[in-house]
Phi, psi and omega in degrees: 000146183282122167063026183209133181278134178292136177292143179298144175054051180211166178248124179273131179230158176236151172217174179249159180216130171275176182306313180298321179295320179298318179294321178295320176299318178295321183295330178262016177069026178058036181253348181201171176256097183291154177268133180281345181174182184299333182274347185269082190253347185218155180253123174277122181227167185224142173286331185253130178300320182302327178294319179292319178299319180299313180296315181298315186286326184270299186285306186291314182297320180295323185274322189232003176090342175203156177207142185246151171255126183245136181244147178202159177246145181226169174307135188298335183268009185302320181302336182269000180290147173299141180093341179275124181257122181252129178229091184065239180262014177251134179238136175251108189253125178301134177282157176137193183299323183297318178292320178300319179290333181283344181295137177242109184082203188266159167267144179209151174281127181265326180200154175229137180242149182228161176293144177298141181279154176295152179298331179297327177292324177292320179297336180295337178294315178298319179295327182283321189241352174086006179233141176294149182274156176300137182300326180293326175293320176302313180298322184294309188278345177265351181290147177292127177071041180282151183289120178268323178199158177169172178261143179259169177300329181285350185094357178285144177251134183232130172241125182251146185258129165294165186309312184299323177285326177298318180294315182295311182294320179298316180295319178296317184290326183263004183298331180239004181226135180236032185281344187234078180299140179082006188289141166229122178275114184259353181179190179203178174268016182085359180228238189252009177255131186258148165262126188218155175232161178260108185294346178289345180260144182292321182227074190285151170287163177257123184252147171263121187246119176283155178303332183268003185299138181242023177161165180301329179290345181256042178226169178241123180290127180260336178203142183291347179198164176296324182297319178293320176301312183299320180294318182290328176292323180292322179275345177085008184261015177287138175213146182289137176263136183283000000 
């Protein structure tokens, strides 16, 4: 599992969540799987993370524009309980108090994928800052089911910005600082450290920029190119370099 330690004496499962389901999980504090209505009686879950990722990226993103992979641990004998339907590595678990009591530890969102943005939105970055964007970044954010945020095997958390957010965050961040000419903020660690590229370069490296950074020389390169970063995010082996 990406970025999360398995609970002792438990079975790790994954499921998918559309935007309404994600909001419902947050409303109950990630402590149970609420029912959306009378017909919402079972939770479709997977033993294999890749199966949940496939459903989130293909079905949910296509239908609703985004889809999340949610991970949780349950009592190890849950697959043998009455009412649980097993089909290969897929489990259909009845929702309700029994499932809530079977949970071991927290439910959490592991990754979110989004529909690719239109090329016109990517072109808006050039219009905003006067420099063309790296082709690999364009390919990443326009791809169907691209990773918007998620946890890595290293335990690192990565949040990536679609173009409209990249423009906004870059403008906000540079409103009082001009230390990083050509900068485009393409993501963050989910807190106050930015992932940024220098648009003046054709194939820029990806830098980690601290809030106190006073220039490109005062940053740490995290990947030699956006393409390498995208590959490492896809495989889950990305980790921040100090």
